[in-house]
C-alpha positions in Angstrom: -68.8 -69.5 -34.1 -65.1 -69.2 -34.9 -62.7 -71.6 -36.7 -59.8 -70.2 -34.7 -57.8 -72.6 -32.7 -55.1 -72.0 -30.2 -51.5 -72.5 -31.5 -48.6 -73.9 -29.6 -47.6 -71.7 -26.7 -51.0 -69.9 -26.6 -53.0 -70.1 -23.4 -56.5 -71.6 -23.8 -59.3 -69.1 -23.9 -61.5 -69.0 -20.8 -65.3 -68.3 -21.0 -66.5 -65.3 -19.0 -68.2 -66.2 -15.7 -71.8 -67.0 -15.9 -74.3 -64.3 -14.9 -76.3 -64.9 -11.8 -80.1 -64.8 -11.9 -80.2 -61.3 -10.4 -77.7 -60.0 -13.0 -79.6 -61.6 -15.9 -82.9 -59.8 -15.0 -81.3 -56.4 -14.3 -81.7 -53.8 -17.0 -78.6 -53.0 -19.0 -77.2 -49.5 -19.0 -74.5 -47.9 -21.1 -71.4 -47.1 -19.1 -71.3 -43.4 -18.3 -75.0 -42.9 -19.0 -76.9 -40.6 -16.7 -79.5 -42.0 -14.3 -82.1 -39.7 -15.8 -84.7 -41.1 -18.1 -85.2 -40.1 -21.7 -87.9 -37.6 -20.8 -85.5 -35.8 -18.5 -83.0 -34.9 -21.2 -82.3 -31.1 -21.5 -84.0 -29.5 -24.5 -82.0 -27.2 -26.7 -83.5 -24.9 -29.2 -81.7 -24.6 -32.5 -79.9 -21.3 -33.2 -81.8 -18.7 -35.3 -80.7 -18.4 -38.9 -77.8 -16.0 -39.4 -76.0 -14.7 -42.4 -72.6 -16.3 -43.0 -71.1 -13.0 -44.2 -69.7 -14.5 -47.5 -68.7 -11.8 -49.9 -70.1 -12.4 -53.4 -67.9 -11.0 -56.2 -69.7 -10.1 -59.4 -68.8 -12.3 -62.3 -69.8 -10.0 -65.1 -72.4 -12.4 -66.4 -75.9 -11.1 -65.4 -77.5 -14.5 -65.2 -74.8 -15.9 -63.0 -74.7 -12.8 -60.8 -78.5 -13.1 -60.3 -78.2 -16.8 -59.3 -75.4 -16.0 -56.8 -77.5 -13.2 -55.3 -80.3 -15.8 -54.8 -77.9 -17.7 -52.4 -78.3 -14.8 -50.0 -81.9 -15.9 -49.5 -80.6 -19.1 -47.7 -79.0 -16.8 -45.0 -82.5 -16.1 -43.5 -83.9 -19.6 -43.7 -83.6 -22.6 -41.4 -81.4 -25.4 -42.6 -84.3 -27.4 -44.0 -85.2 -24.5 -46.3 -81.7 -24.3 -47.9 -82.3 -27.2 -50.2 -85.0 -25.3 -52.2 -82.7 -22.3 -52.6 -79.7 -24.4 -53.7 -81.8 -26.4 -56.2 -83.2 -23.2 -57.6 -79.7 -21.7 -58.0 -78.4 -24.9 -59.5 -81.3 -24.9 -62.1 -80.5 -21.3 -63.0 -76.7 -22.0 -63.4 -77.3 -25.1 -65.4 -79.7 -23.3 -67.7 -77.0 -20.5 -68.2 -74.4 -23.1 -69.0 -76.7 -24.9 -71.4 -77.4 -21.7 -73.2 -73.7 -21.2 -73.7 -73.4 -24.6 -75.3 -76.2 -23.9 -77.7 -74.3 -21.2 -79.4 -75.8 -18.1 -81.1 -79.2 -18.3 -82.8 -79.0 -18.5 -86.6 -79.3 -15.2 -88.4 -82.7 -14.6 -90.1 -82.6 -15.1 -93.9 -81.6 -12.1 -95.9 -84.6 -11.2 -98.1 -83.9 -8.0 -100.0 -86.8 -7.1 -102.2 -86.4 -3.7 -103.6 
């Protein structure tokens, strides 16, 4: 229901014509839809996994370079397998960044007993 009312100079709205009994019982179709049923739809197989050809430039940090090389494993997996690789790489990079924040380990105590 709407609270809209016609203003001065506006033509009154007309209701659409009522449907006949035959039209009411007829199945509704989407305009432009094929007459074929859902079982008649063509079946397309997904394309096989293929490398993207992205060049990986070494960073100079062995841990980061190892994680980036791990991304190449996703090139040979179907899309649903990419998540596991990406999460693994993310864990590795996060661990590397956390290690940088931790700073160097404390030096062992100097114990000179001569």
